[in-house]
C-alpha positions as CSV (number, residue, x, y, z in Angstrom):
1,M,5.3,24.4,4.7
2,R,8.7,24.0,6.3
3,F,10.0,21.0,8.3
4,E,13.0,21.6,10.7
5,T,14.6,19.7,13.5
6,L,15.3,21.2,17.0
7,N,18.1,19.6,19.1
8,E,17.8,16.5,16.9
9,L,14.9,15.2,19.0
10,T,12.0,17.5,18.0
11,L,10.3,18.2,14.7
12,K,9.2,21.9,14.1
13,I,6.7,22.5,11.3
14,H,5.9,26.0,10.1
15,A,2.6,26.0,8.1
16,Q,0.2,28.4,6.5
17,A,-3.6,28.6,6.3
18,G,-5.1,25.6,4.3
19,E,-2.2,23.3,4.8
20,E,-2.5,19.9,6.4
21,I,0.0,17.7,8.2
22,F,-0.3,14.0,9.0
23,T,1.6,12.8,12.1
24,K,1.9,9.8,14.4
25,A,-1.1,10.0,16.8
26,G,0.0,11.6,20.1
27,A,3.2,13.1,18.8
28,F,2.2,16.7,19.3
29,I,4.0,18.4,22.1
30,G,3.4,22.2,21.6
31,G,2.6,25.0,19.2
32,E,2.5,28.7,18.4
33,S,-0.2,30.5,16.5
34,F,-0.9,34.1,15.6
35,G,-4.2,35.7,16.5
36,G,-5.4,32.7,18.7
37,K,-5.1,29.0,18.2
38,N,-5.7,28.3,14.5
39,Y,-4.9,24.6,14.1
40,Q,-7.0,21.6,14.8
41,F,-6.4,17.9,15.4
42,E,-8.5,15.2,13.7
43,K,-8.1,11.4,14.1
44,V,-7.5,9.7,10.7
45,L,-9.9,6.8,10.8
46,L,-9.0,5.0,7.6
47,G,-6.1,6.7,5.9
48,P,-4.9,10.0,4.4
49,Q,-6.1,9.2,0.9
50,G,-8.9,11.6,-0.2
51,N,-10.8,8.8,-1.8
52,P,-12.8,6.8,0.8
53,M,-12.5,3.6,-1.1
54,A,-8.7,4.0,-1.5
55,A,-8.4,4.9,2.2
56,A,-10.4,1.7,3.2
57,I,-8.3,-0.5,1.0
58,G,-5.1,1.1,2.3
59,Q,-6.3,0.5,5.9
60,I,-6.9,-3.2,5.2
61,A,-3.5,-3.6,3.6
62,R,-1.7,-1.9,6.5
63,R,-3.5,-4.0,9.1
64,F,-2.8,-7.2,7.3
65,T,0.9,-6.5,6.9
66,G,1.4,-5.1,10.4
67,E,2.3,-1.7,9.0
68,N,-0.7,0.1,10.4
69,L,0.2,3.4,12.1
70,P,-2.4,5.5,14.1
71,L,-2.4,8.8,12.4
72,M,-3.8,12.3,13.2
73,K,-4.4,15.1,10.8
74,V,-3.4,18.7,11.8
75,K,-5.5,21.2,9.9
76,C,-4.1,24.8,9.8
77,Q,-6.5,27.7,9.5
78,G,-3.7,30.3,9.7
79,E,0.0,30.7,10.1
80,C,1.2,28.5,12.9
81,V,4.2,26.6,14.2
82,T,3.7,23.1,15.8
83,Y,6.2,20.8,17.5
84,Y,6.3,16.9,17.5
85,A,8.4,14.3,19.2
86,N,8.3,10.6,20.3
87,N,10.1,9.2,23.3
88,Q,13.2,11.3,22.8
89,Q,13.9,9.5,19.5
90,H,16.1,11.3,16.9
91,V,14.3,13.0,14.0
92,T,15.5,13.0,10.4
93,I,13.8,15.0,7.7
94,I,13.7,13.7,4.2
95,P,12.5,15.8,1.2
96,L,11.1,13.9,-1.7
97,A,11.1,14.9,-5.4
98,Q,7.9,14.2,-7.4
99,G,7.8,10.5,-8.1
100,E,10.5,9.6,-5.6
101,T,9.5,7.0,-3.0
102,L,10.7,6.5,0.6
103,S,10.3,3.0,2.0
104,V,10.0,3.2,5.8
105,E,9.0,1.0,8.8
106,S,5.7,2.3,10.1
107,E,7.0,2.5,13.6
108,N,9.7,4.9,12.4
109,L,7.3,7.3,10.7
110,L,6.7,10.6,12.6
111,A,5.1,13.0,10.1
112,F,4.5,13.9,6.4
113,N,2.7,16.5,4.5
114,S,-0.1,16.3,2.0
115,D,2.3,16.4,-1.0
116,C,3.1,12.7,-0.1
117,R,1.0,9.6,-1.0
118,Y,1.0,7.1,1.8
119,S,0.8,3.4,1.0
120,V,2.1,-0.1,1.9
121,R,3.7,-2.8,-0.3
122,F,5.2,-6.2,-0.1
123,L,9.0,-6.8,-0.4
124,A,9.0,-10.5,0.3
125,Q,12.5,-10.2,1.6
126,G,12.4,-10.8,5.3
127,V,12.1,-14.5,5.8
128,I,14.5,-14.6,8.8
129,S,14.4,-11.0,9.8
130,Q,11.8,-9.4,12.1
131,K,11.2,-6.8,9.4
132,G,11.2,-6.7,5.7
133,L,8.2,-8.7,4.4
134,A,6.2,-5.4,4.0
135,T,7.1,-1.7,4.2
136,S,5.2,1.5,4.3
137,T,5.9,3.9,1.4
138,L,5.7,7.7,1.0
139,T,5.8,8.9,-2.6
140,G,6.2,12.6,-3.6
141,V,3.2,13.7,-5.6
142,G,3.6,17.5,-5.0
143,P,6.3,20.1,-5.2
144,S,7.1,20.2,-1.5
145,A,6.9,16.6,-0.2
146,M,8.5,16.2,3.2
147,V,8.7,13.2,5.6
148,A,10.1,13.1,9.1
149,V,11.3,9.7,10.4
150,L,12.4,8.5,13.9
151,S,15.4,6.5,15.0
152,D,16.8,5.2,18.3
153,G,20.0,7.3,18.3
154,N,21.6,9.6,15.7
155,P,21.5,7.6,12.5
156,V,24.1,7.1,9.8
157,V,23.1,8.0,6.2
158,L,24.8,5.9,3.4
159,T,24.4,6.5,-0.3
160,N,25.8,5.0,-3.5
161,Q,24.1,7.5,-5.8
162,N,27.4,8.8,-7.1
163,S,30.0,6.2,-6.0
164,G,28.3,3.1,-7.5
165,S,29.3,1.1,-4.4
166,V,27.3,-1.8,-2.9
167,L,25.4,-1.0,0.3
168,T,24.6,-3.6,2.9
169,A,22.5,-3.3,6.1
170,D,21.1,-5.5,8.8
171,P,17.3,-5.7,8.1
172,D,16.7,-5.4,11.8
173,A,18.5,-2.0,11.9
174,I,17.3,-0.3,8.7
175,V,14.9,2.6,9.2
176,C,14.2,3.7,5.6
177,W,15.6,4.1,2.1
178,T,15.0,5.9,-1.1
179,G,15.9,4.7,-4.6
180,S,16.1,1.0,-5.5
181,D,14.8,-1.8,-3.3
182,P,17.3,-4.1,-1.6
183,G,18.1,-7.7,-2.4
184,F,18.3,-10.3,0.4
185,K,21.7,-11.9,0.9
186,L,22.0,-15.0,3.0
187,D,25.5,-16.0,4.2
188,L,25.4,-19.6,5.6
189,S,28.3,-22.0,6.1
190,W,29.1,-25.1,8.1
191,K,29.8,-22.9,11.1
192,N,26.1,-22.2,11.4
193,L,25.5,-25.9,12.1
194,I,27.9,-25.9,15.1
195,G,26.8,-22.6,16.6
196,Q,29.9,-20.7,15.5
197,A,28.2,-18.2,13.1
198,S,29.0,-14.5,13.3
199,G,25.4,-13.5,14.0
200,E,25.3,-11.6,10.8
201,S,24.0,-14.3,8.4
202,Y,21.4,-12.2,6.5
203,M,21.7,-8.7,5.0
204,F,19.8,-6.3,2.8
205,E,22.0,-5.4,-0.2
206,W,21.7,-2.5,-2.6
207,N,23.6,-3.0,-5.9
208,R,21.7,-0.1,-7.6
209,P,21.5,3.6,-6.6
210,A,19.9,4.1,-3.1
211,T,20.2,6.2,0.0
212,I,19.6,4.4,3.4
213,V,19.2,5.5,7.0
214,I,20.6,3.3,9.7
215,P,20.4,4.0,13.5
216,P,23.0,2.8,16.0
217,S,20.6,0.1,17.3
218,E,18.6,-2.8,15.9
219,R,15.3,-4.6,16.6
220,K,15.2,-8.0,18.2
221,S,15.2,-10.6,15.4
222,G,12.1,-12.7,14.8
């Protein structure tokens, strides 16, 4: 299976017989197949986990945390190419090594393949931010794990994997990250009490190796 981007706004997936894709429900916009239409769409009622009990538990956790994303499964019976998009948002493709985990806001998730394990976990970081208390996770469990994420605008990708620098990001702007989890840095002073704060009083901070994706926009804070 191969994930590609077209014009930065569309995800193109080239798949073979027997392969499955999980996507945001309603994201399909077109497709090509050889010898007749050979792919089918199926609503994912609980979750992509093969075990019904694990799928049910995952569904409960996602609903409780607000990280629930309506998914559909694309089942390929032959070689096909399908295309996906969402409201002209930019698409970024992230390959995952086995055991590597991507943490992503569910609203920014477009698609992933069956070499990924989909779950949700608590961070307990976002007390002031709109986001950050919980996050969806995709973990590579196969040799070709791929995830496509969405952002409002062309994102910036920052990494300290080689430099050892400290990364910071507004929790309301972050789309996703791989590597270590962030700490939460609160920067308050007497200026906050008189309404003269900068407006950037809380940050996610990565002191350990990580790669983060930041769009040129942010959510409204809670």
